[in-house]
N, C-alpha and C positions, 0 to 999 in steps of 0.2 A: 761755819761755811764749808764743812766737810761734804755736804751734799753737792756743792758746786764742784769740788775736786773729784768726787766720785763720778759725777756726770761727765766731766772732762775726760776722765780716763776710760770711759766706755768705748771710745773709738775716735777716729780721725775727724769724722763729720761733726761729732759733738764738740770736740775741742775747737774746731774752726768756727762753729756757731758762737761759742762763748767768747773767743778771742775777737771775732769781728764785731759782734753786737756791743761788747763792752768798749771796744776802741771807738766806735761811732758815738756811743753814749758819753764817753769821756770828753768829746768835743764840747758838750754842754756842761758836763760835770767832771772837771779835770782829775779829782782824786780817784775816779773809777779806773783811770789808766793803770793804777797799781794792780788791780784785779786782772786786767787784760794782759799785762806783762807777766804776771804770775802764771797765767795759763800756758804761755810759751815756755816759761821756766820749768813748770811741773812736767810737761811732756818731755822736754830735753833732759832733765835730771833723771827721769824714770826710764825713758825709752832710747835715749841717746841723741847725738847731734843730728843724725840724718832725719829721724822722725820729727825732731824739733824744727829742722829746716823746712820740712814738708808743710808743717802747720804754719810756720812763718810765711812761706811763699804763697801758699794757697789762700791764707787769710788776708794777706796783703792785696792780692788780686781781687778778692771778694770785697774788701773794704774800699778799694779804688773804684770798683764798678758801682757799689752802693753810694759812695760819696759823690759820684758824678750825677746821681739822681737827687740825692738829699741836699747837698750843698753846692751842686753845680761846679765841682772842682775835684776831679780824680787825682790831679797832681798833688794837691795839698793833702788829701787823704793818704795817698801812697807815701809821701815824704814823712807824714806824721807817724804812720805805723812803723816805718823803717827805723826812724829815730827812736821809737818807743820799744820795738821788739828786737832789733838786731843786736844792740849791746847786751840786752838781757840774755839772749841766746848764747852769745860768746861767753859771758860770765858764768852761765849755767854749765857750759862745757868745761870751763876751768874748774868749777866746783866739783863736777862729776868726776873729772879725771884726777884732780889733786886731793879731793876729800878734805880740803882745808878751807874753812870759811874765812879765816883771817887773810890768807893769801889772796882769796878772791876779792875781798873788800879792799885790800891794799892795791891790787891791780886796777880795780875800778877807780880808786882815788888817783892813782898815777896817770891813768888814761885822762882823767879830768884835768890834771896838772899839765899834761902835754897839750890838751885842748886849749888851755889858757895861754900857754906860751905860743902855740900856733896862731891863736887869735891876735896876739900882739905882733907877731911877724907879718900877719896878713893886713892888719890895720895899725898903723903907726901911732894913732891917737884914739884908742877906744873910748876914753873919757868924753871926748867931744861927741862921739856917736851916741853914747848913753845919755848925755845931757840933752841932746836934741830930742831923743825919744821920750825922756821923762818930762821935759818941759811941755810937750804936746799933751800930756796927761793932766796938767794942772787945771783944775776947775776955774772958771772965770771969776767966781766970787771968792776964791781962796786968797789968804794973805800972801801975796806974791813974794815979798821980801824974805819972810821966814822960810817959805818953801824953797826959794831959790838958794838960800844958804845951805839948806839940808841937801839939796840936789848937788850943789857944787862939791860937797864933801863925799856924797855917796857914789858919784859917778866913777871915782877912781877905784872903787872896789866892786862895781857891778859885775865885771867879768867873772870874778871869783864867786860872787854870790849866785849868779846864774848857773855857773858850772857846778857849784856845790848842791844847789837845788836839783839839778838834773841827775847828779850822781845819787843823791838821797832817794829820788823817785825810783831810779833803776834798782837800787839796793833793796828798797821796800818790796818791789816786785819779786826780786830774787829770794828775799827772806820768806815772803808769803808762799812762793812756790816750794821752797824747801820745807816749810812748816806743813803744807798740804801733803807733801811726799812722806814726811815723818808720821803724820796722823794716819795715813792710809797703810803704810808698810812698815813703819818702825816707830811706834808710839813712844813719845818722850825723847826721841833722837835729836830733834832740833833744839830742845831746851838744853840738853847736855852739850851739844855742839856750841851753842851761843854762850853758855856760862863758862866754857873753857877758852874763850877768846883771850888772847894775850899778845900785847904789842912787844915787838923786839926792841932791845935797847938801842940798836943802831939807828932805827927809825926815829926814835926820840932825839938822838944826837943830831941827825940830819935836820930835824925840825928846829932845834935850837939854833943850828947854823943858819937856816933860812931866815928865822926871825932876827938873828944878829945882822944878817945881810940887809934886811929891810930897814933896820935902825941905822946901820952904818953908811948906807948909800942914799941916793935921792933920784928923782926923775923916774924914768921907765923901769930901771933895774929894781928900785925900791917898790914900785907899784906891782911889778910881777911877783916879787917876793911876798908881799902882803896878800895878793890874790891866791898865791900858792898856799900860804898859811891857812887861808879860809877853807881850802879843800882838805888840808891835813886835819883841820878841826873836825871835819866829818868823821874821819877815821878814828880819832881819839875819843870822840863822843860815843861812838859805838862800843869801843873797848872799855871806856869808862863806865858806860851803862852796864856792861857785862860784869865788871868788877863789883860795882855797887849792888847789883842784883844778887850776886853770889854772897857778898858779905851780909846783906839783909836776910838772905835765905837761911843763914846759919844762926839767926837769932830766934828767941822764943816767940817774938811777935811777928814772925814772918808773914802771916796772913794779913797784917796791917801795914808793915813797913814796905814790902815789895809793891803793893798797889799804890801806896803813897808816893813812892819814887816816880812812877810813871805819871801819876796825876800831877805831881809837881812839875815835871818836865813839860807836860801838856799845857798847864796853866801859866807857868813861868818860864818861858823860853830862855831867859837869861841864865837859868840854872844849868844850861848845857855848858856854859863856860867852866863851871866847877867840875862837871862830869868829865869834860875834855882834859882838864888838868889832872884829874885822877887817872885817866887813861894814859896820859903823857908820862906821869911819874911812876906808874905801876911796875915797869921793868926793874926799878930799884927798890921801891917800897914793898912790893909783893903783898898787897893788902889781903889777898885771899889766904896766904899762908899764915900771916899774922893772926887773922881771925880764927882760922882752924886751930892753931896752936893754943890761943887763948880759950877757945871753946872746950878743948880737951884738958886744959890745965886744972 
């Protein structure tokens, strides 16, 4: 996709065309939103916050105007792109200024955590809201009893699931923008940056404390703690993937083991639990160091 990144960096008009067209296309094909977010991210990372804001603002206006013709709702289009682009623009500024991918990911996750807590402060019973929404999606011919039981269990964690999904989407856009930037101006830079991701021990301790709180309490407090844990799961999944990628890269079968890692994660989502545990325990196990030492032994 380097051709798209090259086109984006040709000028402001080209970047606006890509961001706007992909945003509208993502209304029908949601995964395309990652490409749209990456456009704003690339411009911000390379040219700075002001130019990124210019692209964000002008593209938002263009999307709103086109949305009024295509879907007869400029308000929805405007809100959509603001939710899609504004956080990515902020995270791109953080990454550009701090030059720390882990710090940026951590901030994104904690923004999601504050969003979860804020949602519980705004709505005293989010589970009831999610139950109403999910119940309306049940097909008439579906086995109602079985689905209702699953819904009753799921609704207590939907806030965290939605927040985690949103954070993942924004991070994918940020990563793609960073990857484009590296391919154009610093080949191999993103790979090195990603493989050196490392969680801090204090964050793992905080996570254990939150999980302990979830087990030790009940009601709303326990529910918030579990939903927060879901978001932290995103952070440790990213760092765990980085650790395993590095470990597998140091083996003689690298060209097989590294692709198999990502194929497994794509085909078996439950494997992310193991990956997250690796990321959570890495501050103490330091698997990269162990592997390097054993390789040179």
